[in-house]
Phi, psi and omega in degrees: 000330184302337178294347182273345181264123180266135172281116185260000180293143179090347179277146173243159175312133180067027178286139192262000182288143186266144172297151175292142179290151183276157176295145179296145183249171176306147181292150180288152175299132181300149180293144172283150179279136182237135180247125177239126180261144178241149175219154176288139180250128179282121179282146173302133184291152176282136173300142180282114181262352178303134177135195182247131174241134181233145179183206175217164177246111181281123179255160179059034182073016181094354186272341181261157181305144187275163170263144176293145182225137173212130176237120172250111184256121181268327185210138179229132170248188171301325190236001182219155172228137176238133184166206182226136179237138179233127172234118188060242180260353184271125174240135182233137176240151175150199177239130181240157182283151183225134177227133177244144170218092189069236174264002182270139181229159168222125173251128174237129180229133177225121183271168178294336175277023173067022175266134176232136184232140171226137170244120184237110187195194188224139172263146178294164179300327187281342184074015184253354177214159178218150178230131186204162178253107180275139178233135181234124181051041176082356184245136176292129182277319182170214179234136186259138174222117182224151178238143175285115187262332182210000000 
C-alpha cells in the first residue's frame, strides 16, 4: 500500500516534476450491467395570479391602522406580472419580475421614478388568498393579507 503515497519532501510549489507512477495492481472486478429507466417528472404548476387581489397591510406590528392593498394583475408570464398595485393612496402601474418556488413568490417592481416595491409571500393551496411581507424602498412596511376577489 505504500506505493500509493508519494513523498512530497523536496518538492516546491509549482514544481513541474511529475510524480512517479504507481505499481500496477490486480485487475478490477468487471462492472455489473446496470439498467436505468428515465421518466418525465411533471413540475408543479405556477399559481395563477391574474385577477384582482384585495386586502390590507398591518403596520407597526398590527397596532396601527392598516393600509388598504389592491393588486390588479392583467398579465402573467413565468417571470413577470403586469398590472397595478395600490397601497393606501399610492398607485403604481407597470411590469414587475416574478419568482416562484412552489407556492412561495417574490415580486419586484421598480419605477422610473426610483420607487421600488417588493412582495415576498405565499399563495394558499386554493389560490384564493396570499400572505406576504411588502417592502418599499428597501424597508418592510408590514404584513399583507389579501384575497382574490375577481
